[in-house]
C-alpha positions as CSV (number, residue, x, y, z in Angstrom):
1,M,1.8,-11.6,17.5
2,L,4.5,-10.8,14.6
3,V,3.4,-13.6,12.8
4,R,-0.5,-12.4,12.7
5,S,1.2,-8.7,11.5
6,L,3.3,-10.4,9.4
7,I,0.9,-11.6,7.9
8,Q,-1.9,-9.8,7.8
9,T,0.0,-7.5,5.0
10,L,0.0,-10.4,2.5
11,C,-1.7,-9.8,-1.0
12,L,-4.7,-12.2,-0.8
13,D,-1.7,-14.4,-3.9
14,R,0.4,-14.4,-1.3
15,L,-2.3,-16.1,1.2
16,E,-2.9,-18.3,-0.8
17,E,0.4,-19.7,-1.6
18,L,0.4,-19.3,2.0
19,G,-2.5,-21.5,2.7
20,E,-0.6,-24.6,-0.1
21,A,2.9,-24.2,1.8
22,L,1.4,-24.9,5.5
23,L,1.1,-28.0,4.5
24,D,4.5,-29.1,3.9
25,F,5.2,-27.0,7.0
26,T,6.4,-28.8,10.3
27,K,7.5,-26.1,12.7
28,I,6.7,-22.9,13.1
29,E,10.2,-21.8,12.1
30,D,9.1,-23.1,9.0
31,L,6.3,-20.4,8.7
32,L,8.5,-17.7,9.9
33,D,11.1,-18.9,7.1
34,W,8.2,-18.4,5.1
35,L,7.3,-14.8,6.2
36,Q,10.6,-13.7,5.7
37,T,11.0,-14.8,2.5
38,N,7.5,-13.5,1.3
39,Q,6.8,-10.3,2.2
40,P,5.6,-7.0,0.2
41,K,8.2,-5.0,-1.0
């Protein structure tokens, strides 16, 4: 659920970046790291 909440806070530009980044992820930790560094301030 934490992942869903973090994704829902992203703006459209960040969602598009996430979509591209997902192609390079090999494990869930990659997603979690990306979300932590790309959260709105």
